[in-house]
C-alpha positions in Angstrom: -107.0 -124.1 -13.1 -104.0 -126.2 -13.7 -101.1 -125.8 -11.3 -97.5 -126.9 -12.0 -94.5 -126.4 -9.8 -91.0 -126.1 -11.4 -88.3 -125.6 -8.7 -89.4 -122.5 -6.9 -91.9 -121.2 -9.5 -95.6 -122.0 -9.6 -97.3 -122.0 -13.0 -101.0 -121.3 -12.9 -102.8 -122.0 -16.2 -105.9 -119.8 -15.8 -109.1 -120.1 -17.8 -111.7 -117.4 -18.3 -113.8 -119.3 -15.7 -111.0 -119.2 -13.2 -110.9 -115.4 -13.5 -114.7 -115.2 -13.2 -114.7 -117.4 -10.0 -112.2 -115.2 -8.3 -113.1 -116.3 -4.7 -112.1 -119.9 -5.4 -109.1 -118.9 -7.5 -107.7 -116.5 -4.9 -108.2 -119.0 -2.1 -106.1 -121.5 -4.0 -103.4 -118.9 -4.5 -103.6 -117.9 -0.8 -103.1 -121.6 0.2 -100.0 -121.8 -2.0 -98.7 -118.7 -0.4 -99.5 -119.4 3.2 -99.4 -123.2 3.5 -96.8 -124.1 0.8 -94.7 -120.9 1.2 -94.6 -120.2 -2.5 -93.3 -116.7 -3.6 -93.0 -116.8 -7.4 -96.0 -117.2 -9.6 -96.5 -117.2 -13.4 -100.2 -116.8 -14.4 -100.6 -118.2 -17.9 -103.7 -116.6 -19.4 -103.2 -117.8 -23.0 -106.7 -119.5 -22.8 -108.2 -116.0 -22.2 -108.9 -114.7 -25.6 -110.9 -111.6 -24.5 -111.3 -110.2 -21.0 -114.1 -108.3 -19.3 -113.8 -105.9 -16.3 -114.6 -108.7 -13.7 -111.8 -110.9 -15.1 -109.4 -108.0 -15.2 -110.3 -107.2 -11.6 -109.6 -110.8 -10.8 -106.0 -110.4 -12.0 -105.6 -107.3 -9.8 -107.0 -109.3 -6.9 -104.4 -112.1 -7.5 -101.7 -109.5 -7.8 -102.7 -107.9 -4.5 -102.9 -111.3 -2.7 -99.3 -112.0 -3.9 -98.1 -108.6 -3.1 -99.5 -108.6 0.5 -97.7 -112.0 1.1 -94.4 -110.7 -0.3 -94.7 -112.7 -3.5 -94.6 -111.8 -7.2 -97.0 -112.9 -10.0 -96.1 -112.4 -13.6 -98.4 -112.8 -16.6 -97.7 -115.0 -19.5 -99.5 -115.8 -22.8 -101.3 -112.5 -23.0 -103.0 -112.1 -26.4 -102.8 -108.8 -28.2 -106.5 -108.2 -27.6 -106.2 -108.9 -23.9 -103.0 -106.9 -23.6 -104.7 -103.7 -25.0 -107.4 -104.0 -22.2 -104.8 -104.6 -19.5 -102.8 -101.6 -20.7 -105.9 -99.4 -20.7 -106.6 -100.1 -17.1 -102.9 -99.9 -16.1 -102.3 -103.5 -15.1 -99.2 -103.6 -17.2 -97.7 -101.2 -14.7 -98.4 -103.6 -11.8 -97.5 -106.9 -13.4 -94.9 -108.0 -15.9 -96.3 -109.5 -19.1 -94.4 -112.1 -21.1 -95.1 -114.0 -24.3 -95.0 -117.4 -22.7 -94.6 -119.2 -19.3 -91.0 -120.2 -20.1 -89.9 -116.5 -20.6 -91.8 -115.4 -17.6 -90.2 -118.1 -15.4 -86.8 -117.3 -16.7 -87.3 -113.6 -15.8 -87.2 -114.5 -12.1 -83.5 -115.5 -12.5 -81.9 -118.5 -10.9 -83.8 -120.5 -8.3 -83.1 -119.6 -4.7 -83.0 -122.3 -2.0 -85.8 -122.0 0.6 -84.8 -121.5 4.2 -84.4 -124.9 5.9 -84.2 -126.7 2.6 
């Protein structure tokens, strides 16, 4: 997983392996939430060309980890093949899907200052 921070948005470039090793991936996201105080995430899954049920479940897990910590995770780089699967399981109702990370990041609106910053 590659992690980049741009102002108040965290970009996570997720591979199929990251979605298969959900325990490690969710621990990293939890640390970003609880230790760093991050609240806006973009999960770039453009490297995921096809998705199985375990990997789709991992996206649900990441969404729930964010939701439980008052954060938002949006998907970016969703291929047509993956999008069909995510729509079938209803994940498109839980998470916004965007063509690319730039569009997903822009959908958050202007950066907001953090308390104490």
